[in-house]
MARNUSE-73111 format. One record per atom (N, C-alpha, C): residue in three letters; x, y negated, z negated. Coordinates in steps of 0.02 Angstrom, whole numbers, padded with zeros to 5 digits, always signed. Each point is the difference from the previous one (the first is absolute). Example, Ala and Ser with C-alpha at 12.3 -4.5 7.8 and 13.67 -1.06 7.14 Angstrom:
BEGIN
ALA+00660+00284-00390 ALA-00045-00059+00000 ALA+00045-00060+00000 SER-00018-00053+00036 SER+00042-00059-00003 SER-00039-00055-00037 
# end
This chain:
BEGIN
MET-00982-01198-00445 MET-00027+00068+00006 MET-00071+00001-00029 THR-00047+00030+00036 THR-00070+00001-00022 THR-00009+00050-00058 THR-00057-00007-00035 THR-00016+00048-00053 THR-00002+00071+00028 PHE-00028+00007+00060 PHE-00002+00066+00032 PHE+00070+00029+00008 GLU+00046-00040+00025 GLU+00068+00025+00013 GLU+00037+00017-00065 LYS-00021-00027-00056 LYS+00032+00014-00064 LYS-00030+00061-00035 THR-00055+00027+00027 THR-00036+00054-00033 THR+00010+00065+00036 ASN+00024+00052-00035 ASN+00004+00066+00029 ASN-00071+00027+00013 THR-00009+00035+00054 THR-00065+00028+00017 THR-00023+00049-00053 VAL+00045+00043-00023 VAL-00013+00046-00056 VAL+00059-00004-00047 ASP-00014+00008-00065 ASP+00053-00006-00050 ASP-00029+00020-00068 PHE+00044+00006-00049 PHE-00022+00001-00070 PHE-00018-00071-00021 ASN-00044-00006-00050 ASN-00008-00065-00032 ASN+00059-00013-00046 GLU-00001-00057-00035 GLU+00059-00019-00039 GLU+00018+00050-00055 ASP-00050+00027-00035 ASP+00016+00046-00055 ASP-00005+00073+00020 LYS-00003+00013+00066 LYS+00002+00068+00027 LYS-00059+00044-00022 THR-00057-00032-00013 THR-00059+00038-00022 THR-00054+00003+00053 ALA+00011-00030+00059 ALA-00051-00002+00052 ALA+00032-00001+00069 LEU-00039+00022+00049 LEU+00019-00007+00070 LEU-00025-00067+00024 ARG+00046-00043+00021 ARG-00019-00066+00024 ARG-00001+00001+00077 ILE-00056-00022+00029 ILE-00007+00001+00073 ILE-00028-00066+00025 ILE+00014-00014+00063 ILE-00037-00051+00037 ILE-00061+00036+00029 ASP-00059-00024-00016 ASP-00062+00031+00026 ASP-00009-00021+00073 GLN+00016+00048+00045 GLN-00001-00017+00071 GLN-00071-00004+00030 THR-00048+00025-00037 THR-00069-00005+00025 THR-00026-00072-00006 ARG+00034-00042-00039 ARG-00023-00069-00010 ARG+00034-00049+00048 LEU+00051+00023+00036 LEU+00037-00043+00046 LEU-00037-00007+00066 PRO+00009-00054+00037 PRO+00044-00057-00014 PRO-00032-00055-00042 GLY-00065+00006-00014 GLY-00035-00055-00032 GLY+00021-00013-00071 THR+00014+00054-00038 THR+00016-00007-00071 THR+00061+00041-00017 PHE+00049-00032-00032 PHE+00061+00034-00021 PHE-00009+00021-00073 VAL-00007+00065-00011 VAL-00014+00025-00067 VAL+00051+00053-00019 VAL+00029-00007-00059 VAL+00045+00050-00028 VAL-00037+00035-00057 GLU-00002+00067+00001 GLU-00036+00039-00050 GLU+00047+00046-00038 ASP-00014+00010-00064 ASP+00034+00050-00040 ASP-00047+00059-00011 LEU+00021+00060+00020 LEU-00042+00060-00005 LEU+00030+00046-00052 ARG-00045+00032-00040 ARG+00025+00040-00056 ARG-00028+00070-00005 THR-00053+00016+00035 THR-00031+00066-00008 THR+00007+00042+00063 PRO-00003+00067-00007 PRO+00004+00042+00059 PRO-00053-00017+00052 GLU-00060-00016-00023 GLU-00054-00017+00047 GLU+00016-00064+00038 GLU+00030-00049-00033 GLU+00019-00062+00033 GLU+00056+00013+00051 PHE+00048+00043-00017 PHE+00054+00015+00047 PHE-00029+00034+00063 TRP-00042+00050-00010 TRP-00030+00038+00056 TRP-00041-00047+00043 ASP-00041-00041-00031 ASP-00043-00046+00037 ASP+00041-00050+00041 ALA+00054-00024-00028 ALA+00042-00049+00035 ALA+00030+00029+00063 ILE+00021+00064-00003 ILE+00029+00032+00059 ILE-00055+00017+00051 TYR-00054+00030-00024 TYR-00053+00021+00046 TYR-00033-00060+00035 HIS-00014-00052-00037 HIS-00035-00058+00029 HIS+00047-00053+00029 LEU+00064+00019+00009 LEU+00048-00040+00037 LEU+00019-00066-00035 LYS-00010-00003-00065 LYS+00029-00056-00037 LYS+00076+00004+00006 VAL+00025+00062-00002 VAL+00069+00015+00017 VAL-00002+00042+00063 ARG+00037-00019+00051 ARG+00001+00039+00062 ARG+00068-00010+00033 GLY+00014+00043+00049 GLY+00067+00002+00029 GLY+00038+00056-00034 ALA+00029+00044+00041 ALA+00030+00061-00028 ALA+00051-00013-00056 PRO+00050-00043+00009 PRO+00048-00010-00054 PRO-00031-00028-00064 ALA-00045-00050+00007 ALA-00032-00029-00059 ALA-00042+00052-00036 ILE-00034+00043+00037 ILE-00039+00053-00032 ILE+00046+00047-00039 GLY+00058+00016+00028 GLY+00047+00043-00035 GLY+00024-00031-00066 VAL+00019-00063+00002 VAL+00023-00034-00061 VAL-00057-00003-00050 ALA-00060-00018+00023 ALA-00057-00004-00044 ALA-00015+00067-00032 ALA+00006+00054+00038 ALA-00013+00067-00026 ALA+00051+00019-00054 ALA+00063-00017+00011 ALA+00051+00016-00050 ALA-00012-00037-00066 ILE-00015-00063+00005 ILE-00014-00040-00060 ILE-00064+00026-00033 SER-00050+00014+00041 SER-00065+00021-00027 SER+00004+00065-00038 VAL+00034+00050+00029 VAL+00001+00065-00034 VAL+00041-00004-00064 TYR+00050-00044-00002 TYR+00036-00012-00063 TYR-00047-00031-00052 LEU-00037-00052+00022 LEU-00044-00034-00047 LEU-00057+00046-00024 CYS-00019+00048+00042 CYS-00053+00048-00020 CYS+00021+00040-00061 VAL+00064+00015-00006 VAL+00023+00042-00056 VAL+00040-00039-00052 ARG+00005-00066+00011 ARG+00040-00042-00046 ARG-00025+00006-00072 GLU-00065+00004-00010 GLU-00028+00004-00067 GLU-00021+00071-00019 SER+00026+00048+00037 SER-00017+00070-00015 SER+00015+00018-00072 GLN-00046+00037-00030 GLN+00010+00023-00068 GLN+00023+00073-00003 ALA+00019+00027+00059 ALA+00023+00069+00002 ALA+00061+00009-00046 GLU+00000+00056-00035 GLU+00054+00013-00049 GLU+00052+00048+00027 THR-00016+00034+00056 THR+00048+00047+00028 THR+00011-00016+00074 TYR+00056+00025+00026 TYR+00015-00009+00070 TYR-00054+00031+00044 GLU-00023+00059-00019 GLU-00050+00036+00040 GLU-00065-00039+00003 ALA-00022-00028-00056 ALA-00062-00039-00001 ALA+00008-00064+00041 PHE+00059-00030-00004 PHE+00013-00060+00039 PHE-00003+00015+00075 CYS+00030+00057+00021 CYS-00001+00019+00070 CYS-00071+00009+00026 ALA-00042+00032-00041 ALA-00070+00010+00021 ALA-00035-00066+00010 GLU+00013-00047-00044 GLU-00031-00067+00006 GLU+00026-00036+00062 PHE+00066+00004+00011 PHE+00029-00031+00059 PHE-00029+00029+00064 ASP-00005+00066+00003 ASP-00026+00033+00061 ASP-00071-00023+00015 LYS-00041-00008-00051 LYS-00069-00022+00010 LYS-00002-00069+00032 HIS+00041-00045-00025 HIS+00001-00068+00027 HIS+00029-00002+00070 LYS+00052+00040+00011 LYS+00031+00003+00067 LYS-00051+00023+00052 THR-00037+00052-00016 THR-00051+00026+00047 THR-00053-00052+00014 TYR-00021-00034-00051 TYR-00052-00051+00007 TYR+00024-00057+00045 LEU+00058-00026-00012 LEU+00026-00055+00041 LEU+00012+00022+00072 ALA+00021+00062+00009 ALA+00014+00025+00068 ALA-00063+00003+00043 SER-00058+00001-00030 SER-00062+00005+00038 SER-00023-00067+00029 SER+00036-00054-00015 SER-00023-00066+00021 SER+00009-00014+00074 ARG+00056+00021+00030 ARG+00013-00012+00071 ARG+00037+00060+00029 PRO-00031+00040+00044 PRO+00031+00062+00022 PRO+00054-00007+00054 THR+00003-00056+00035 THR+00047-00006+00056 THR+00068-00028-00019 ALA+00001-00047-00047 ALA+00062-00035-00016 ALA+00050+00046-00035 VAL+00052+00019+00036 VAL+00048+00048-00027 VAL+00038-00028-00060 ASN+00008-00066-00003 ASN+00037-00028-00056 ASN-00036+00009-00067 LEU-00066+00006+00002 LEU-00038+00014-00060 LEU+00022+00067-00029 PHE+00003+00051+00042 PHE+00020+00066-00023 PHE+00074+00004-00015 TRP+00040-00035+00040 TRP+00072-00001-00012 TRP+00014-00028-00069 ALA-00032-00056-00018 ALA+00013-00031-00065 ALA-00025+00043-00057 LEU-00060+00028+00007 LEU-00027+00042-00053 LEU+00042+00063-00008 ASN+00024+00029+00055 ASN+00043+00059-00005 ASN+00067-00017-00031 ARG+00026-00059+00016 ARG+00063-00022-00031 ARG-00008-00006-00075 MET-00056-00027-00022 MET-00012-00007-00072 MET-00010+00069-00033 GLU-00031+00046+00037 GLU-00007+00068-00027 GLU+00068+00033-00007 GLU+00045-00012+00047 GLU+00068+00027-00005 GLU+00034-00023-00064 VAL-00012-00063-00017 VAL+00029-00027-00062 VAL-00026+00038-00061 VAL-00065+00012+00000 VAL-00029+00037-00056 VAL+00029+00070-00004 ARG+00004+00035+00056 ARG+00025+00069+00000 ARG+00075+00003-00019 ALA+00036-00052+00018 ALA+00072-00002-00015 ALA+00013-00009-00075 HIS-00051-00020-00037 HIS+00008-00011-00072 HIS-00035+00053-00042 GLU-00003+00061+00028 GLU-00032+00055-00036 GLU+00031+00008-00069 GLY-00043+00004-00050 GLY+00024+00008-00068 GLY+00011-00065-00037 ALA-00002-00055+00036 ALA+00009-00065-00032 ALA-00063-00020-00038 THR+00006-00050-00043 THR-00059-00025-00035 THR-00042-00042+00048 PRO-00065-00007-00011 PRO-00040-00044+00042 PRO+00028-00071+00003 ALA+00027-00025-00054 ALA+00028-00068+00000 ALA+00058-00005+00049 GLN+00042+00052+00002 GLN+00057+00000+00046 GLN-00023+00003+00072 VAL-00052+00040+00013 VAL-00025+00005+00069 VAL-00032-00066+00021 LYS-00036-00032-00045 LYS-00029-00065+00016 LYS+00054-00050+00020 GLN+00053-00002-00036 GLN+00055-00047+00015 GLN+00030+00015+00069 ALA+00008+00065+00014 ALA+00027+00019+00065 ALA-00048-00020+00057 LEU-00065+00008-00011 LEU-00049-00020+00051 LEU+00001-00075+00011 TYR+00006-00038-00054 TYR+00004-00073+00007 TYR+00061-00020+00042 GLU+00057+00030-00015 GLU+00061-00016+00037 GLU-00006+00020+00073 ALA-00033+00056+00013 ALA-00010+00022+00070 ALA-00045-00049+00038 ALA-00053-00023-00033 ALA-00045-00048+00033 ALA+00036-00065+00016 GLU+00041-00023-00046 GLU+00039-00061+00012 GLU+00048+00010+00058 GLU+00030+00059+00004 GLU+00047+00014+00054 GLU-00036+00002+00068 ILE-00059+00031+00002 ILE-00039+00002+00062 ILE-00018-00071+00023 LEU-00018-00042-00047 LEU-00016-00070+00016 LEU+00062-00036+00028 ARG+00056+00008-00035 ARG+00062-00034+00021 ARG+00023+00024+00069 LYS-00004+00065+00011 LYS+00022+00027+00064 LYS-00045-00020+00057 ASP-00065-00010-00014 ASP-00044-00024+00052 ASP+00022-00069+00025 ILE+00017-00044-00046 ILE+00025-00066+00019 ILE+00063+00006+00042 GLU+00046+00042-00023 GLU+00064+00008+00036 GLU-00011+00030+00069 SER-00043+00052+00005 SER-00009+00034+00064 SER-00034-00046+00051 CYS-00047-00040-00023 CYS-00034-00046+00046 CYS+00047-00054+00025 ARG+00044-00023-00042 ARG+00051-00048+00021 ARG+00044+00032+00054 ARG+00018+00063-00010 ARG+00043+00034+00049 ARG-00037+00011+00066 ILE-00064+00018-00003 ILE-00040+00006+00061 ILE+00001-00066+00039 GLY-00007-00055-00037 GLY+00002-00065+00032 GLY+00066-00015+00034 GLU+00054+00020-00033 GLU+00066-00014+00028 GLU+00012+00041+00063 TYR-00019+00064-00001 TYR+00007+00041+00060 TYR-00047-00025+00055 GLY-00062-00015-00018 GLY-00049-00021+00049 GLY+00014-00067+00032 SER+00031-00045-00038 SER+00014-00067+00028 SER+00048+00003+00059 GLU+00038+00056+00004 GLU+00045+00009+00058 GLU-00039+00007+00065 CYS-00063+00020-00005 CYS-00042+00009+00060 CYS-00036-00064+00020 ILE+00007-00052-00040 ILE-00036-00063+00013 ILE+00047-00052+00030 GLN-00021-00029+00055 GLN+00037-00054+00032 GLN-00032-00067-00017 ASP+00040-00052-00004 ASP-00027-00067-00014 ASP-00053-00017+00053 GLY-00059-00021-00023 GLY-00053-00019+00045 GLY-00049+00055+00017 ASP+00011+00061-00027 ASP-00044+00056+00016 ASP-00072-00011-00024 GLY-00047+00026+00039 GLY-00068+00008-00023 GLY-00008+00072-00024 ILE-00026+00008-00060 ILE-00004+00066-00032 ILE-00073+00014-00018 LEU-00025+00057+00022 LEU-00068+00021-00017 LEU+00003+00052-00055 THR-00045-00006-00048 THR-00006+00050-00053 THR-00073+00018-00010 HIS-00012+00059-00027 HIS-00068+00026-00010 HIS-00008+00021-00072 CYS-00053-00024-00032 CYS-00013+00011-00071 CYS+00048-00041-00042 ASN+00012+00021-00061 ASN+00048-00036-00043 ASN+00052+00048-00027 ALA+00062-00013+00017 ALA+00056+00038-00027 ALA+00053-00050-00021 GLY-00023-00051-00036 GLY+00045-00053-00024 GLY+00008+00003-00075 ARG+00013-00057-00030 ARG+00008-00003-00073 ARG-00058+00032-00037 LEU-00060-00010+00027 LEU-00060+00026-00034 LEU-00006+00076+00003 ALA+00041+00031+00042 ALA-00001+00073+00005 ALA+00056+00032-00040 THR+00042-00041-00031 THR+00058+00024-00038 THR+00005-00044-00063 VAL+00056+00004-00034 VAL+00012-00044-00057 VAL+00022-00069+00025 GLN+00049+00000+00045 GLN+00024-00061+00032 GLN+00018+00016+00073 TYR+00008-00051+00040 TYR+00024+00005+00069 TYR-00049+00035+00048 GLY-00020+00062-00016 GLY-00040+00038+00046 GLY+00042+00048+00041 THR-00033+00034+00048 THR+00035+00044+00046 THR-00001-00031+00070 ALA-00058+00000+00033 ALA-00003-00028+00068 ALA+00013-00075+00002 LEU-00016-00036-00053 LEU+00012-00072+00000 LEU+00067-00018-00030 SER+00033+00046-00033 SER+00065-00015-00030 SER+00051-00023+00052 PRO+00005+00032+00060 PRO+00047-00026+00050 PRO-00015-00073+00020 ILE-00064-00019-00001 ILE-00018-00069+00017 ILE+00024-00048-00054 TYR-00008+00019-00063 TYR+00023-00043-00054 TYR+00077-00006-00001 ILE+00034+00056+00013 ILE+00073-00002+00001 ILE+00024-00040+00061 ALA-00033+00008+00057 ALA+00018-00039+00059 ALA-00009-00074-00013 LYS-00051-00018-00037 LYS-00012-00071-00018 LYS+00057-00024-00044 GLU+00022+00041-00048 GLU+00057-00017-00042 GLU+00063-00012+00042 GLN+00006+00038+00054 GLN+00058-00005+00044 GLN-00005-00060+00048 GLY-00054-00037-00003 GLY-00008-00058+00042 GLY-00033+00012+00067 LYS-00026+00060+00010 LYS-00035+00014+00062 LYS-00072-00027-00004 THR-00024-00023+00057 THR-00069-00023+00005 THR-00042+00053+00036 VAL-00055+00020-00031 VAL-00044+00050+00031 VAL-00072-00025-00004 LYS-00041+00029+00043 LYS-00072-00012-00003 LYS-00033+00068-00008 VAL-00044+00006-00050 VAL-00031+00063-00015 VAL-00073+00000+00021 TYR-00020+00053+00035 TYR-00070+00011+00017 TYR-00025+00059-00043 THR-00048-00012-00042 THR-00024+00052-00044 THR-00072+00019+00019 ASP-00009+00063+00020 ASP-00068+00024+00014 ASP-00042-00008-00063 GLU-00064-00016+00009 GLU-00043-00008-00059 GLU-00008+00066-00038 THR+00002+00056+00037 THR-00001+00068-00029 THR-00067+00016-00033 ARG-00049+00011+00043 ARG-00065+00022-00025 ARG+00003+00073-00023 PRO-00045+00022-00046 PRO-00055-00039-00027 PRO+00016-00040-00063 LEU+00057+00011-00032 LEU+00014-00033-00063 LEU+00041-00064+00006 LEU+00021-00016+00061 LEU+00030-00065+00015 LEU+00065-00014-00039 GLN+00041+00052-00009 GLN+00062-00011-00037 GLN+00047-00048+00036 GLY-00003+00000+00067 GLY+00043-00046+00037 GLY-00022-00072-00009 ALA-00064-00013+00008 ALA-00026-00068-00006 ALA+00002-00025-00072 ARG-00016+00044-00048 ARG-00004-00021-00070 ARG+00069+00000-00034 LEU+00041+00051+00016 LEU+00060+00011-00040 LEU+00064-00019+00036 SER+00012+00029+00060 SER+00061-00018+00036 SER+00002-00075+00015 ALA-00055-00026+00026 ALA-00002-00072+00016 ALA+00010-00042-00062 PHE-00029+00022-00056 PHE+00008-00036-00063 PHE+00073-00004-00021 GLU+00032+00058-00004 GLU+00068+00000-00027 GLU+00050-00032+00048 LEU-00010+00011+00066 LEU+00045-00031+00048 LEU-00006-00076-00002 SER-00061-00025-00003 SER-00009-00073-00002 SER+00026-00029-00066 GLN-00008+00038-00055 GLN+00027-00022-00064 GLN+00076-00005+00002 SER+00031+00041+00043 SER+00073+00001+00005 SER+00026-00044+00057 GLY-00043-00039+00031 GLY+00021-00047+00051 GLY+00014+00030+00068 VAL-00030+00057+00015 VAL+00010+00032+00065 VAL-00057-00019+00047 ASP+00017-00020+00061 ASP-00049-00018+00051 ASP-00043+00061+00015 THR-00064-00003-00014 THR-00043+00060+00002 THR-00064-00014+00038 THR-00019+00046+00044 THR-00063-00003+00037 THR-00039+00065-00011 VAL-00063-00006-00021 VAL-00043+00059-00009 VAL-00034+00016+00066 LEU+00000+00064+00018 LEU-00033+00024+00060 LEU-00057+00046-00018 CYS-00056-00005+00035 CYS-00049+00054-00002 CYS+00035+00063+00026 ASP-00017+00057-00027 ASP+00035+00062+00018 ASP+00001+00011+00076 ASN-00055-00018+00034 ASN-00003+00014+00072 ASN+00034-00054+00042 MET+00036-00045-00033 MET+00040-00050+00036 MET+00073+00022+00010 ALA+00020+00054-00033 ALA+00071+00019+00001 ALA+00025+00013+00071 ALA-00040+00034+00041 ALA+00023+00017+00068 ALA+00012-00063+00042 SER-00047-00046-00001 SER+00008-00060+00041 SER+00056-00044-00025 THR+00011+00001-00066 THR+00056-00039-00028 THR+00066+00030+00021 MET+00005+00066-00001 MET+00061+00033+00025 MET+00010-00014+00074 LYS-00053+00005+00039 LYS+00005-00011+00073 LYS+00023-00070+00017 SER-00017-00049-00043 SER+00017-00070+00013 SER+00075-00014-00010 GLY+00036+00049-00030 GLY+00072-00009-00012 GLY+00016-00033-00066 LYS-00049-00007-00043 LYS+00011-00034-00064 LYS+00031+00046-00053 VAL-00003+00066+00013 VAL+00024+00049-00049 VAL+00063+00035+00026 GLN+00053-00004-00039 GLN+00063+00034+00018 GLN+00015+00061-00044 LEU-00039+00008-00053 LEU+00016+00053-00048 LEU-00063+00016-00041 VAL-00010+00064-00016 VAL-00054+00021-00045 VAL+00032+00033-00061 LEU-00022-00023-00059 LEU+00023+00029-00063 LEU-00062+00021-00040 VAL-00003+00064-00020 VAL-00055+00024-00041 VAL+00028+00042-00057 GLY-00042+00011-00051 GLY+00019+00043-00055 GLY-00026+00070+00010 ALA+00003+00041-00052 ALA-00025+00069+00003 ALA-00019+00023-00069 ASP-00053+00040-00004 ASP-00020+00031-00063 ASP+00029+00070-00007 ARG+00014+00032+00057 ARG+00033+00066-00002 ARG+00034+00011+00068 ILE+00062+00022-00002 ILE+00037+00016+00061 ILE+00018+00074-00002 ALA-00018+00037+00053 ALA+00016+00071+00003 ALA+00074+00010+00018 ALA+00024+00061-00008 ALA+00071+00015+00012 ALA+00021-00013+00072 ASN-00048+00002+00047 ASN+00017-00010+00071 ASN-00009-00072+00023 GLY-00018-00045-00046 GLY-00008-00071+00017 GLY-00071-00021+00015 ASP-00047+00046+00006 ASP-00071-00020+00002 ASP-00016-00036-00065 PHE-00046-00048+00002 PHE-00015-00035-00063 PHE-00072-00024-00003 ALA-00024-00006-00062 ALA-00066-00027-00012 ALA+00007-00072-00025 ASN-00040-00043+00029 ASN-00005-00069-00023 ASN-00072-00023+00008 LYS-00014-00061-00019 LYS-00069-00025+00002 LYS-00033+00012+00067 ILE-00063+00018-00001 ILE-00037+00015+00061 ILE+00009-00056+00052 GLY+00014+00020+00061 GLY+00014-00048+00053 GLY+00073-00003+00019 THR+00044+00026-00042 THR+00072-00002+00014 THR+00017+00040+00063 CYS-00033+00057+00008 CYS+00014+00042+00059 CYS-00014-00040+00064 GLY-00055-00036+00001 GLY-00015-00041+00059 GLY+00052-00053+00013 VAL+00024-00032-00053 VAL+00053-00051+00007 VAL+00062+00031+00030 ALA+00017+00061-00024 ALA+00060+00034+00026 ALA-00007+00016+00074 ILE-00058+00023+00020 ILE-00012+00015+00071 ILE+00007-00063+00043 MET-00028-00055-00024 MET+00005-00063+00037 MET+00072-00024+00005 ALA+00037+00005-00055 ALA+00070-00021+00000 ALA+00040+00041+00050 LYS-00013+00066+00002 LYS+00034+00043+00048 LYS-00015-00022+00072 HIS-00063-00016+00012 HIS-00021-00020+00068 HIS+00035-00065+00022 PHE+00007-00047-00046 PHE+00029-00064+00018 PHE+00076-00003-00012 GLY+00030+00056-00020 GLY+00072+00002-00009 GLY+00025-00039-00060 ILE-00039-00002-00053 ILE+00018-00037-00061 ILE+00024+00049-00053 PRO+00059-00012-00029 PRO+00025+00045-00052 PRO-00049+00004-00059 PHE-00011+00061-00023 PHE-00049+00013-00054 PHE+00037+00036-00057 TYR+00006-00033-00057 TYR+00037+00028-00056 TYR-00046+00011-00061 VAL+00013+00055-00033 VAL-00033+00016-00064 VAL+00049-00016-00056 CYS-00024-00033-00052 CYS+00044-00019-00056 CYS-00025+00033-00064 ALA+00043+00039-00032 ALA-00020+00035-00061 ALA+00062+00026-00036 PRO-00003+00006-00066 PRO+00055+00032-00036 PRO+00000+00075+00014 LEU+00057+00032-00013 LEU+00004+00072+00011 LEU-00052+00038-00041 SER-00022-00029-00057 SER-00049+00034-00041 SER-00067+00009+00035 THR-00012-00037+00054 THR-00062+00006+00038 THR+00004+00057+00051 ILE+00060+00026+00012 ILE+00008+00056+00046 ILE-00011+00065-00037 ASP-00048+00038+00023 ASP-00020+00063-00032 ASP+00030+00058+00040 LEU+00057+00024-00022 LEU+00034+00054+00036 LEU-00039+00066-00003 GLY-00049+00004-00045 GLY-00041+00059-00004 GLY-00057+00001+00050 THR-00009-00055+00035 THR-00051-00004+00053 THR+00036-00001+00067 ALA-00009+00052+00039 ALA+00039+00008+00061 ALA-00017-00053+00053 ASN-00064-00015+00007 ASN-00021-00049+00050 ASN-00065-00033-00022 GLY-00025-00045+00043 GLY-00059-00038-00019 GLY-00062+00040-00011 ASP-00004+00060+00029 ASP-00059+00042-00009 ASP-00010+00019-00073 GLY+00053-00002-00040 GLY-00005+00019-00070 GLY-00016-00056-00047 ILE-00012-00060+00026 ILE-00014-00058-00042 ILE-00076-00005-00012 VAL-00021+00001-00062 VAL-00071-00005-00018 VAL-00020-00074+00005 ILE-00054-00013+00036 ILE-00023-00069+00010 ILE-00059-00014-00046 GLU+00008-00050-00040 GLU-00053-00021-00047 GLU-00060-00029+00037 GLN-00059+00024-00017 GLN-00063-00026+00027 GLN-00033-00044-00053 ARG-00013-00063+00019 ARG-00025-00047-00049 ARG-00075-00014+00009 ASN-00026-00038-00046 ASN-00072-00015-00003 ASN-00023-00036+00063 PRO-00054+00024+00033 PRO-00026-00034+00059 PRO-00020-00072-00012 ASP-00017-00017-00062 ASP-00020-00069-00015 ASP+00055-00051+00017 GLU+00063+00023-00001 GLU+00055-00046+00017 GLU-00006-00024+00072 VAL-00033+00039+00043 VAL-00009-00018+00070 VAL-00065-00038+00011 THR-00052+00021-00035 THR-00067-00025+00017 THR-00024-00059-00041 THR+00023-00007-00062 THR-00029-00052-00043 THR+00050-00042-00039 MET+00060+00024-00013 MET+00043-00032-00050 MET+00012-00075+00013 TRP+00012-00018+00063 TRP+00019-00070+00014 TRP-00058-00042+00028 TYR-00061+00026-00003 TYR-00056-00033+00033 TYR-00056-00016-00048 LYS-00035-00054+00014 LYS-00059-00017-00040 LYS-00056+00050+00012 GLU-00005+00025+00061 GLU-00050+00050+00018 GLU+00036+00059+00033 ARG-00030+00059-00007 ARG+00029+00060+00030 ARG+00010-00010+00075 MET+00059+00021+00025 MET+00018-00013+00070 MET-00005+00062+00045 ALA-00030+00053-00025 ALA-00012+00060+00042 ALA-00066+00030-00022 PRO-00036+00033+00045 PRO-00064+00031-00019 PRO+00009+00051-00056 GLU-00052+00008-00040 GLU+00001+00046-00056 GLU+00010+00073+00022 ASN-00024+00017+00060 ASN-00002+00071+00019 ASN+00060+00022+00042 VAL+00054-00040+00002 VAL+00059+00021+00040 VAL+00053+00030-00046 HIS+00041+00043+00029 HIS+00057+00027-00036 HIS+00058-00050+00002 VAL+00044+00003-00049 VAL+00057-00045-00003 VAL+00064+00041-00012 LEU+00050-00012+00040 LEU+00067+00027-00012 LEU+00042-00054-00033 ASN+00031+00016-00056 ASN+00042-00050-00033 ASN+00064+00032-00028 PRO+00042+00027+00044 PRO+00065+00026-00023 PRO+00045-00058-00020 ALA+00036+00008-00054 ALA+00045-00053-00022 ALA+00062-00005+00044 PHE+00020+00056+00031 PHE+00063+00002+00037 PHE-00009+00036+00066 ASP+00048-00009+00045 ASP+00007+00045+00057 ASP+00073+00021+00004 VAL+00013+00050+00042 VAL+00068+00027+00006 VAL+00028-00019+00068 THR+00060-00027+00000 THR+00034-00020+00061 THR+00055+00050+00016 ASP+00003+00024+00062 ASP+00049+00049+00020 ASP+00070-00031+00004 ASN+00050+00040-00016 ASN+00068-00026-00002 ASN+00026-00025+00067 GLU-00028+00024+00055 GLU+00023-00021+00066 GLU-00016-00074+00014 LEU-00043-00029-00041 LEU-00017-00071+00008 LEU+00043-00045-00044 VAL+00044+00030-00040 VAL+00039-00036-00051 VAL+00071-00013+00025 SER+00020-00064+00000 SER+00069-00018+00020 SER+00049+00018-00055 GLY-00022-00006-00063 GLY+00044+00015-00056 GLY-00037-00005-00066 ILE+00027+00033-00051 ILE-00027-00004-00068 ILE+00053-00036-00042 ILE-00017-00059-00023 ILE+00046-00041-00039 ILE-00009+00018-00073 THR+00052+00029-00030 THR-00003+00021-00070 THR+00051-00038-00042 ASP+00001+00017-00063 ASP+00049-00031-00046 ASP+00069+00032+00007 TYR+00007+00049+00044 TYR+00066+00030+00012 TYR+00020-00003+00073 GLY-00034-00041+00039 GLY+00018-00007+00070 GLY-00061+00011+00045 ILE+00013-00002+00065 ILE-00054+00006+00049 ILE+00004+00068+00034 ALA-00054+00038-00006 ALA-00005+00065+00034 ALA-00029-00010+00070 ARG+00029+00034+00048 ARG-00024-00002+00069 ARG-00006+00072+00026 ALA-00035+00007+00056 ALA-00010+00066+00029 ALA+00068+00031+00018 PRO+00008+00067-00010 PRO-00049+00047-00028 PRO-00005-00010-00076 PHE-00061-00010-00024 PHE-00010-00020-00069 PHE+00016+00054-00050 ASP-00011+00063+00017 ASP+00015+00053-00048 ASP+00074-00002-00019 LYS+00043-00015+00049 LYS+00071-00004-00013 LYS+00019-00064-00037 SER-00025-00058+00024 SER+00020-00064-00030 SER-00028-00008-00070 ILE-00061+00026-00013 ILE-00028-00003-00068 ILE+00042+00042-00047 ALA+00019+00059+00021 ALA+00043+00043-00042 ALA+00066-00034-00016 GLU+00028-00036+00049 GLU+00063-00036-00011 GLU-00008-00055-00053 LEU-00058-00034+00001 LEU-00011-00053-00049 LEU-00007+00029-00071 PHE-00034+00057-00006 PHE-00005+00032-00065 PHE+00068+00023-00025 ALA+00042+00024+00046 ALA+00068+00019-00019 ALA+00040-00061-00023 LYS-00009-00056+00033 LYS+00033-00062-00020 LYS-00022-00021-00069 LYS-00064+00006-00013 LYS-00027-00018-00067 LYS+00032+00045-00054 GLU+00001+00064+00013 GLU+00029+00046-00049 GLU+00074-00016-00013 ALA+00036-00017+00053 ALA+00071-00016-00007 ALA+00009-00063-00041 GLU-00042-00050+00011 GLU+00005-00063-00038 GLU-00016+00012-00073 GLU-00051+00041-00014 GLU-00020+00012-00069 GLU+00051+00043-00037 ALA+00040+00038+00038 ALA+00050+00044-00032 ALA+00063-00038-00019 ARG+00008-00061+00025 ARG+00061-00038-00015 ARG+00002-00024-00072 
# end
């Protein structure tokens, strides 16, 4: 097993005083593990994509907001709450689209509110335990996504993916790549085609890195090669992740995903979204309600080039995500099963299943 495979993407350090991450901005050339200790370091890591991928962001947020108040000198519950709220608001400003960021921060806030009247020390302990639970459940849910998703994979399949929704987007396993890893464990042979995913190249830098590290046959495609590769018959399945899924099954994922879904529909290739139930936002009715993060134009014009690759006087669009309509989705593979159209009904059934399991 490689050093990469032994390292959680996000975690506590050994003495639980820091957020330990794999710095994804340094991959694939340099494998760096960093320990972060300040609110500014946590915010910067999320905003600048040192930590990225909805589940990993959620785990990082839970650990970070705990560490922000770990050394709090507040003497009363009320003073501690005010300090917690300040840090929660600050961390929430780092990435507006990833629902897991807000889900994790809200979950930690629920812990604080549930301990009204407790001492700050007691609340700190409860927050630590909640962060550990969120981390543990991420590992479990991703394993379950892989087990459900592997049922959709046949031996010898060619699988196309867009962006990175693998180990590097979670603590372990991943979402969209988890079915591939589980299928490999089951003895199935697959070939993966990973779009390079411009402008930040998460497919070429990250998915290709982790898949090759795990011994999976991997080919990197320029983004505009996906259609011809599908047309050639090399692709039997598309697996992608999601940063936010609306109640009706519309979803936001890395820019370019909508185009991949349209092409898959045209060529009759099953197109699956892989995400834990925590990525489904029941408060957002459809894709129109998903806020799309607009990023720095320099990521398009200069970041990867020795010289600027576009004229100074042109406008640049650089949305981080696009929204794919549910009618293009064959199914949503979650940690509680696979939702299929009509999604409003099947998603509700999965949440009911989750509640029933947790009540046992």
